C-alpha positions as a Markdown table, in Angstrom:
| # | Residue | x | y | z |
|---|---|---|---|---|
| 1 | Met | 0.0 | 0.0 | 0.0 |
| 2 | Asn | 2.7 | 2.5 | 1.0 |
| 3 | Lys | 4.7 | 1.7 | -2.0 |
| 4 | Asp | 1.9 | 2.4 | -4.3 |
| 5 | Val | 1.1 | 5.7 | -2.6 |
| 6 | Thr | 4.8 | 6.9 | -2.9 |
| 7 | Asn | 4.9 | 6.0 | -6.6 |
| 8 | Thr | 1.7 | 7.9 | -7.2 |
| 9 | Phe | 3.1 | 11.2 | -5.7 |
| 10 | Asp | 6.7 | 10.9 | -7.1 |
| 11 | Ala | 5.7 | 10.2 | -10.6 |
| 12 | Glu | 6.6 | 13.1 | -13.1 |
| 13 | Pro | 3.7 | 14.7 | -14.8 |
| 14 | Lys | 3.5 | 13.7 | -18.4 |
| 15 | Ser | 2.5 | 16.0 | -21.3 |
| 16 | Thr | -0.6 | 14.8 | -23.0 |
| 17 | Ser | 0.6 | 16.1 | -26.3 |
| 18 | Gly | 4.0 | 14.5 | -26.2 |
| 19 | Ser | 5.9 | 17.9 | -26.2 |
| 20 | Gly | 6.6 | 20.8 | -23.8 |
| 21 | Ala | 4.5 | 23.9 | -23.3 |
| 22 | Tyr | 4.9 | 26.5 | -26.1 |
| 23 | Leu | 3.4 | 30.0 | -26.7 |
| 24 | Pro | 0.8 | 30.0 | -29.4 |
| 25 | Leu | 2.2 | 31.2 | -32.8 |
| 26 | Trp | -0.1 | 34.2 | -32.9 |
| 27 | Leu | 1.0 | 35.3 | -29.5 |
| 28 | Thr | 4.7 | 35.1 | -30.5 |
| 29 | Gly | 4.0 | 37.1 | -33.6 |
| 30 | Leu | 2.1 | 39.7 | -31.5 |
| 31 | Leu | 4.9 | 40.1 | -29.0 |
| 32 | Gly | 7.4 | 40.5 | -31.9 |
| 33 | Leu | 5.3 | 43.1 | -33.5 |
| 34 | Leu | 4.9 | 45.0 | -30.2 |
| 35 | Phe | 8.7 | 44.9 | -29.7 |
| 36 | Tyr | 9.3 | 46.2 | -33.2 |
| 37 | Trp | 6.8 | 49.0 | -32.7 |
| 38 | Gly | 8.4 | 50.0 | -29.4 |
| 39 | Cys | 11.9 | 50.2 | -30.9 |
| 40 | Tyr | 10.6 | 52.2 | -33.8 |
| 41 | Tyr | 8.7 | 54.6 | -31.5 |
| 42 | Val | 11.8 | 55.2 | -29.3 |
| 43 | Asp | 14.0 | 55.7 | -32.3 |
| 44 | Glu | 11.6 | 58.2 | -33.9 |
| 45 | Arg | 10.8 | 60.2 | -30.7 |
| 46 | Gly | 13.6 | 59.5 | -28.3 |
| 47 | Ser | 16.1 | 62.0 | -29.8 |
| 48 | Gly | 19.0 | 59.8 | -28.6 |
| 49 | Phe | 17.6 | 60.2 | -25.1 |
| 50 | Asn | 18.6 | 63.9 | -25.1 |
| 51 | Gln | 17.5 | 65.4 | -21.8 |
| 52 | Tyr | 16.6 | 68.7 | -23.4 |
| 53 | Val | 14.1 | 67.3 | -25.9 |
| 54 | Tyr | 10.6 | 66.4 | -24.8 |
| 55 | Gly | 7.2 | 65.8 | -26.5 |
| 56 | Pro | 5.8 | 66.7 | -28.8 |
| 57 | Tyr | 9.2 | 67.5 | -30.3 |
| 58 | Arg | 11.3 | 64.7 | -31.7 |
| 59 | Asp | 14.7 | 66.3 | -32.0 |
| 60 | Thr | 16.7 | 69.5 | -31.3 |
| 61 | Asn | 16.0 | 70.9 | -34.7 |
| 62 | Glu | 12.2 | 70.8 | -34.1 |
| 63 | Leu | 12.7 | 72.3 | -30.6 |
| 64 | Ala | 14.9 | 75.1 | -32.0 |
| 65 | Ala | 12.3 | 76.1 | -34.5 |
| 66 | Val | 9.8 | 77.1 | -31.8 |
| 67 | Val | 12.2 | 78.6 | -29.2 |
| 68 | Pro | 12.6 | 82.3 | -29.6 |
| 69 | Ser | 16.2 | 83.0 | -30.6 |
| 70 | Gly | 16.3 | 86.8 | -30.5 |
| 71 | Asp | 18.1 | 86.9 | -33.8 |
| 72 | Gly | 15.4 | 88.6 | -35.8 |
| 73 | Gly | 14.2 | 85.4 | -37.4 |
| 74 | Met | 17.5 | 84.4 | -38.9 |
| 75 | Ser | 17.4 | 80.9 | -37.3 |
| 76 | Ala | 13.9 | 80.2 | -38.8 |
| 77 | Leu | 15.0 | 81.6 | -42.2 |
| 78 | Gly | 18.1 | 79.5 | -42.2 |
| 79 | Arg | 16.3 | 76.3 | -41.3 |
| 80 | Ala | 13.6 | 77.0 | -43.9 |
| 81 | Lys | 16.1 | 77.5 | -46.7 |
| 82 | Tyr | 18.0 | 74.4 | -45.6 |
| 83 | Gln | 14.9 | 72.3 | -45.9 |
| 84 | Gln | 14.0 | 73.8 | -49.2 |
| 85 | Ile | 17.5 | 73.7 | -50.9 |
| 86 | Cys | 19.9 | 71.5 | -49.0 |
| 87 | Met | 17.9 | 68.8 | -47.3 |
| 88 | Pro | 17.2 | 66.7 | -50.4 |
| 89 | Cys | 20.9 | 65.8 | -50.7 |
| 90 | His | 22.3 | 66.3 | -47.2 |
| 91 | Gln | 19.2 | 65.0 | -45.3 |
| 92 | Glu | 17.4 | 66.6 | -42.4 |
| 93 | Ser | 20.0 | 65.1 | -40.0 |
| 94 | Gly | 22.9 | 66.6 | -41.9 |
| 95 | Ser | 24.4 | 63.1 | -42.3 |
| 96 | Gly | 24.3 | 63.1 | -46.2 |
| 97 | Val | 23.9 | 60.0 | -48.3 |
| 98 | Pro | 26.6 | 57.3 | -48.4 |
| 99 | Asn | 28.6 | 57.3 | -51.6 |
| 100 | Gln | 26.5 | 60.2 | -53.0 |
| 101 | Phe | 26.5 | 63.3 | -50.8 |
| 102 | Pro | 28.9 | 64.0 | -47.9 |
| 103 | Pro | 27.8 | 64.8 | -44.4 |
| 104 | Leu | 27.5 | 68.3 | -43.1 |
| 105 | Ala | 27.3 | 67.2 | -39.4 |
| 106 | Gly | 30.9 | 67.2 | -38.1 |
| 107 | Ser | 32.4 | 68.3 | -41.4 |
| 108 | Glu | 35.7 | 70.1 | -41.1 |
| 109 | Trp | 34.6 | 72.3 | -44.1 |
| 110 | Val | 31.5 | 73.4 | -42.2 |
| 111 | Asn | 33.2 | 73.9 | -38.9 |
| 112 | Ala | 36.2 | 75.9 | -40.2 |
| 113 | Pro | 37.1 | 78.9 | -38.0 |
| 114 | Gly | 36.1 | 81.2 | -40.9 |
| 115 | Ala | 33.2 | 81.1 | -43.3 |
| 116 | Gly | 35.1 | 82.0 | -46.5 |
| 117 | Arg | 35.4 | 78.5 | -47.8 |
| 118 | Ile | 31.8 | 77.4 | -47.2 |
| 119 | Ile | 30.5 | 80.6 | -48.7 |
| 120 | Arg | 32.6 | 79.9 | -51.8 |
| 121 | Ile | 31.3 | 76.4 | -52.0 |
| 122 | Thr | 27.7 | 77.4 | -51.9 |
| 123 | Gln | 28.2 | 80.4 | -54.2 |
| 124 | Thr | 30.1 | 78.7 | -57.1 |
| 125 | Gly | 29.7 | 75.0 | -56.4 |
| 126 | Leu | 32.3 | 72.3 | -55.8 |
| 127 | Ser | 33.8 | 69.9 | -58.3 |
| 128 | Gly | 36.4 | 67.1 | -58.1 |
| 129 | Pro | 37.7 | 65.0 | -55.2 |
| 130 | Val | 37.3 | 66.2 | -51.7 |
| 131 | Lys | 37.9 | 64.6 | -48.3 |
| 132 | Val | 35.3 | 65.0 | -45.6 |
| 133 | Lys | 35.7 | 63.5 | -42.1 |
| 134 | Gly | 38.4 | 61.2 | -43.4 |
| 135 | Ala | 36.4 | 59.8 | -46.3 |
| 136 | Asp | 37.0 | 60.5 | -50.0 |
| 137 | Trp | 34.2 | 61.9 | -52.1 |
| 138 | Asn | 34.0 | 62.8 | -55.8 |
| 139 | Ala | 30.6 | 64.4 | -56.4 |
| 140 | Ala | 29.8 | 67.7 | -58.0 |
| 141 | Met | 27.9 | 70.2 | -56.0 |
| 142 | Pro | 25.9 | 72.9 | -57.9 |
| 143 | Pro | 26.0 | 76.5 | -56.9 |
| 144 | Met | 22.9 | 76.3 | -54.7 |
| 145 | Gly | 23.6 | 79.6 | -52.9 |
| 146 | Ala | 24.0 | 81.7 | -56.0 |
| 147 | Thr | 20.3 | 82.4 | -56.2 |
| 148 | Leu | 20.0 | 83.5 | -52.5 |
| 149 | Thr | 20.3 | 87.0 | -51.2 |
| 150 | Asp | 23.1 | 87.9 | -48.8 |
| 151 | Lys | 20.8 | 87.5 | -45.9 |
| 152 | Glu | 19.4 | 84.2 | -47.0 |
| 153 | Leu | 22.8 | 82.7 | -47.6 |
| 154 | Ala | 24.1 | 84.0 | -44.3 |
| 155 | Ala | 21.1 | 82.5 | -42.5 |
| 156 | Val | 21.3 | 79.0 | -44.1 |
| 157 | Leu | 25.1 | 78.8 | -43.5 |
| 158 | Thr | 24.7 | 79.9 | -39.9 |
| 159 | Tyr | 22.1 | 77.2 | -39.5 |
| 160 | Ile | 24.4 | 74.5 | -41.0 |
| 161 | Arg | 27.3 | 75.7 | -38.8 |
| 162 | Ser | 25.2 | 75.4 | -35.6 |
| 163 | Ala | 23.0 | 72.3 | -36.2 |
| 164 | Trp | 23.7 | 68.6 | -35.5 |
| 165 | Gly | 26.4 | 69.3 | -33.0 |
| 166 | Asn | 28.3 | 71.7 | -35.2 |
| 167 | Asn | 29.6 | 74.6 | -33.2 |
| 168 | Ala | 31.1 | 77.2 | -35.6 |
| 169 | Ser | 30.6 | 81.0 | -35.6 |
| 170 | Lys | 27.6 | 82.5 | -37.3 |
| 171 | Val | 27.9 | 83.9 | -40.9 |
| 172 | Thr | 27.0 | 87.5 | -41.4 |
| 173 | Glu | 25.6 | 89.3 | -44.4 |
| 174 | Asp | 28.7 | 91.4 | -44.6 |
| 175 | Gln | 30.9 | 88.3 | -44.9 |
| 176 | Val | 28.8 | 86.9 | -47.7 |
| 177 | Lys | 28.9 | 90.3 | -49.5 |
| 178 | Thr | 32.7 | 90.5 | -49.1 |
| 179 | Val | 33.3 | 87.0 | -50.5 |
| 180 | Arg | 30.9 | 87.6 | -53.4 |
| 181 | Gly | 32.8 | 90.8 | -54.2 |
| 182 | Val | 36.1 | 88.9 | -54.2 |
| 183 | Leu | 34.6 | 86.2 | -56.5 |
| 184 | Gly | 33.6 | 89.0 | -58.9 |
| 185 | Gly | 30.8 | 87.0 | -60.6 |
| 186 | Arg | 32.7 | 83.8 | -61.0 |
| 187 | Thr | 30.6 | 80.9 | -62.1 |
| 188 | Asp | 33.2 | 78.1 | -62.4 |
| 189 | Pro | 33.0 | 75.7 | -59.5 |
| 190 | His | 35.8 | 75.6 | -56.9 |
| 191 | Thr | 38.0 | 72.5 | -56.3 |
| 192 | Ala | 39.0 | 71.3 | -52.8 |
| 193 | Glu | 42.7 | 71.9 | -53.7 |
| 194 | Glu | 41.9 | 75.5 | -54.6 |
| 195 | Leu | 39.8 | 76.1 | -51.5 |
| 196 | Gln | 42.5 | 74.9 | -49.3 |
| 197 | Lys | 44.6 | 77.8 | -50.4 |
| 198 | Thr | 42.1 | 80.1 | -48.8 |
| 199 | Pro | 42.9 | 80.5 | -45.1 |
| 200 | Glu | 40.4 | 78.8 | -42.8 |
| 201 | Thr | 40.0 | 82.1 | -40.9 |
| 202 | Glu | 38.8 | 84.0 | -43.9 |
C-alpha cells in the first residue's frame, strides 16, 4: 500500500501532447510586433535620449524652430532655406547619403574657423575629389547659394554651422557680401585643392 502511494506522488507529470508547453504562434507574432513598434517609437521620438528634448518635439531641430532666438528670425529663415534647398541631398540630419552626398554634421569644411570656404562652395559649387571626415568623395555640388540673397545665404550657412552638434561661428551678411565681391561674378566651381589655399579664418 505505502509503495503504491509513494509511486503515485513521485511520478513526473506527463505531457498529454508529447511535447513541452509553447506559446501559441499568434501570441509570439504579436509580441514580436509590439517589440518592433516599441523600438521604432523610441527611435523616432527618443532624440537619442537627449534630456533637453521632450514631447511633442522629436529632435533638437524641431525644438529650436519654436524657441525664440532673439536673432530677428535668422534661425527660422536658415532652417527653412536648408529644408528647401539642401535637405534633399544632405538630409534633415545633416548626415548626407553614403557614396553620394557628404555629411555636413561634423564636417571640417562646415566647422572651419572662418566662413570663407563654405561661402565659396555654396556660391560657385564644388567639383572634383574632396575629403570629408576622413572619407573620399568625388561628387559635383551645384552653386545652390548663388540664387539666394546675402541675408538668406548667411542664414542658411549659420544654421548649418550650428546644427547637428556643429559649433562654428555664425555667418553675417557682410561676410557673404565680401566673398561675393572677391569672386567677382565667378561661375566656375571651386575645387578642394583651390579652396585649401584660402585660409580657414577668412
